[in-house]
GUBA-448521 format. One line per 5 residues: for each residue x, y, z of C-alpha. Coordinates in steps of 0.02 Angstrom, whole numbers, plus 50000, padded with zeros to 5 digits. Each point is the difference from the previous one (the first is absolute). Example, Ala and Ser with C-alpha at 12.3 -4.5 7.8 and 13.67 -1.06 7.14 Angstrom:
2
50615,49775,50390 | 50069,50172,49967 .
END
This chain:
251
50001,49999,49994 | 50075,50169,49960 | 50008,50135,50134 | 49955,50176,49966 | 50078,50115,50128 .
49905,50153,50076 | 50095,50158,50038 | 50053,49957,50170 | 50081,49838,49941 | 50084,50097,49863 .
50090,50122,50123 | 50060,49861,50090 | 50068,49916,49846 | 50086,50159,49949 | 50095,49996,50160 .
50041,49818,49986 | 50056,50029,49828 | 50115,50150,50046 | 50081,49886,50132 | 50014,49859,49882 .
50082,50109,49860 | 50118,50069,50122 | 50053,49829,50049 | 50041,49959,49814 | 50086,50163,49978 .
50117,49953,50151 | 50037,49831,49935 | 50047,50062,49836 | 50114,50131,50072 | 50093,49846,50087 .
50033,49899,49842 | 50180,50012,49971 | 50142,49870,49991 | 50051,49927,50178 | 49827,50017,50069 .
49900,49843,50055 | 49820,49971,49968 | 49974,49969,50173 | 50062,50175,50051 | 49879,50082,49868 .
49858,49894,50075 | 50049,50051,50180 | 49981,50183,49951 | 49838,49979,49917 | 49940,49913,50149 .
50055,50148,50107 | 49936,50128,49887 | 49823,49936,49993 | 49994,49962,50192 | 50063,50176,50042 .
49844,50077,49905 | 49880,49897,50104 | 49969,49871,49865 | 50024,49822,49981 | 50101,49911,49860 .
49871,49912,49889 | 50104,49850,49948 | 50077,49959,50160 | 49936,49826,50037 | 49863,50022,49869 .
49969,49819,49939 | 50155,49956,50095 | 50112,50121,49909 | 50149,50025,50132 | 50045,50196,49942 .
49933,50163,49986 | 50058,50024,49826 | 50015,49893,49846 | 50165,50033,49919 | 50035,49915,49841 .
50174,50012,49902 | 50028,49970,49812 | 49899,49847,49947 | 49882,49998,50153 | 49836,50077,49949 .
49916,50012,50154 | 50001,49940,50182 | 50186,49995,50033 | 50032,49961,50186 | 50128,50128,50083 .
50156,49920,50063 | 50185,50025,50016 | 50033,50010,49817 | 50106,50142,49964 | 49946,50118,49851 .
50139,50018,49859 | 50031,50125,49867 | 49883,49965,49850 | 49851,49913,50094 | 49833,50067,49980 .
49896,49993,50152 | 49809,49990,50009 | 49925,50053,50164 | 49820,49969,50047 | 49918,50084,50156 .
49845,50011,50097 | 49938,50091,50147 | 49840,49988,50093 | 49946,50165,50083 | 49839,50002,50098 .
49936,49846,49926 | 50036,50033,49828 | 50139,49960,49886 | 50106,50084,49868 | 50118,49891,49879 .
50142,50058,49877 | 50148,49937,49920 | 50147,50058,49886 | 50161,49932,49923 | 50168,50088,50049 .
50170,50000,49918 | 50146,49945,50121 | 50152,50119,49938 | 50023,49989,49814 | 49888,49880,49898 .
49989,49945,49823 | 49905,50100,49866 | 49878,49848,49978 | 49971,50007,50179 | 49967,50187,50007 .
49869,49980,49857 | 49912,49850,50089 | 49987,50107,50156 | 49935,50149,49899 | 49882,49901,49883 .
49921,49911,50164 | 49969,50169,50087 | 49930,50090,49843 | 49882,49849,49974 | 49921,50036,50162 .
49966,50175,49940 | 49927,49939,49828 | 49882,49885,50086 | 49957,50157,50128 | 49928,50092,49845 .
49859,49873,50000 | 49962,50025,50189 | 49830,50095,49978 | 49823,49970,50073 | 49897,49889,49875 .
50158,49921,49924 | 50037,49805,50015 | 50146,49933,50092 | 50076,49908,49838 | 50012,50169,49924 .
50137,50031,50123 | 50069,49830,49972 | 50008,50015,49815 | 50090,50168,50004 | 50134,49928,50102 .
50027,49847,49900 | 49997,50102,49837 | 50135,50116,50063 | 50114,49873,50064 | 49994,49887,49856 .
50027,50136,49876 | 50166,50032,50096 | 50053,49829,49987 | 49962,49930,50169 | 49867,49884,50073 .
49871,50018,50144 | 49980,49862,50134 | 49835,49891,49983 | 50008,49916,50166 | 49993,50147,50120 .
49883,50145,49979 | 49953,50173,50081 | 49846,50010,50129 | 49888,50099,50093 | 50063,50075,50167 .
49911,50060,50151 | 49964,49928,50169 | 50077,49844,49936 | 50169,50001,49910 | 49927,49898,49847 .
49820,50034,49952 | 49904,49984,49843 | 50012,50039,49857 | 50155,49913,49928 | 50091,50114,49889 .
50096,49905,49867 | 50142,50073,49893 | 49939,49920,49843 | 49839,49967,49901 | 49881,50074,49885 .
49916,50156,50049 | 49806,50035,50032 | 50003,49849,50130 | 49990,49969,50179 | 49914,50110,50147 .
49955,50177,49960 | 50100,50140,50088 | 49902,50091,50137 | 50035,50158,50088 | 50070,49960,50163 .
50077,49836,49952 | 50195,49984,50045 | 50102,49885,49908 | 50178,49946,49992 | 50073,50004,49813 .
50174,49905,49998 | 50082,49968,49845 | 50118,49843,50029 | 50107,50002,49840 | 50134,49882,49933 .
50143,50031,49881 | 49983,49831,49934 | 49844,49882,49989 | 49859,50019,50134 | 50013,49834,50065 .
50038,49992,50197 | 50022,49881,50135 | 49988,50002,50191 | 50145,49928,50092 | 49994,49874,50141 .
49984,50141,50136 | 49823,50020,49911 | 50029,50187,49990 | 50139,50039,49890 | 49947,50013,49814 .
50116,49999,49860 | 50005,50005,49813 | 50023,49838,49920 | 50130,50044,49878 | 50096,50098,50125 .
49964,50177,49914 | 49992,50161,50106 | 49836,50052,50058 | 49924,50168,50069 | 49850,50046,50105 .
49913,50167,50016 | 49835,50027,50099 | 49894,50132,50088 | 49831,50003,50085 | 49877,50105,49896 .
49820,50084,50034 | 49874,50003,49863 | 49913,50171,50003 | 49878,50090,49897 | 50140,50078,49911 .
50185,49956,49990 | 50058,49852,50112 | 50094,50036,50164 | 50164,49917,50038 | 49984,49969,50190 .
50186,49937,50017 | 50082,50169,49980 | 50153,50032,50107 | 49951,50188,50060 | 50102,49997,50159 .
49930,49953,50173 .
END
């Protein structure tokens, strides 16, 4: 069942979104050679808690950390540990924060030092594909209008979109209806209504879109070992232009 938020809920989600975006920005600022993913995760936890919120991911379905930190061929759900980042890595950080009962959810991929031109293009196309989809976030549209726009832009640039994982509604629950795929024909799926809040999150592979989940039941990698990037924001459907709720405006 799709949840349509009232004004009071939206105000709470704006605050949750700002905290979440601040945590993403902090994590991104820490991505550099010599830093461990566990250090980044600890900083994310401390930041979220210091703003009176709870890390949405910590213990969610048994996940052991506050951030998903995914390196190179890891698409999503990388578990922070003692691995040291090195020059040339690309690092995807996915974070969520719950404030007063509502969640924000966002992600981005960051360069660790100097990276290849191919990796730079992958990161840029992944982020731009989110904004291509955002153009179709409007009252009365269909979810798959977003999906088709993301896929078309990604494939035009020679990359592929993951099929096995999708975006989703966000609110009192971290994952709500509707699902928001990053692929598909336009004009399908639920209609977008004012007050809906959704996470649009392109997951893009430099090679084929096939992925597999490792034995830890979380870490998801490209089957062909190609690089992957991830970009996500929580978005509010309005009567006019959509509003990105996960904006780092300072706290």
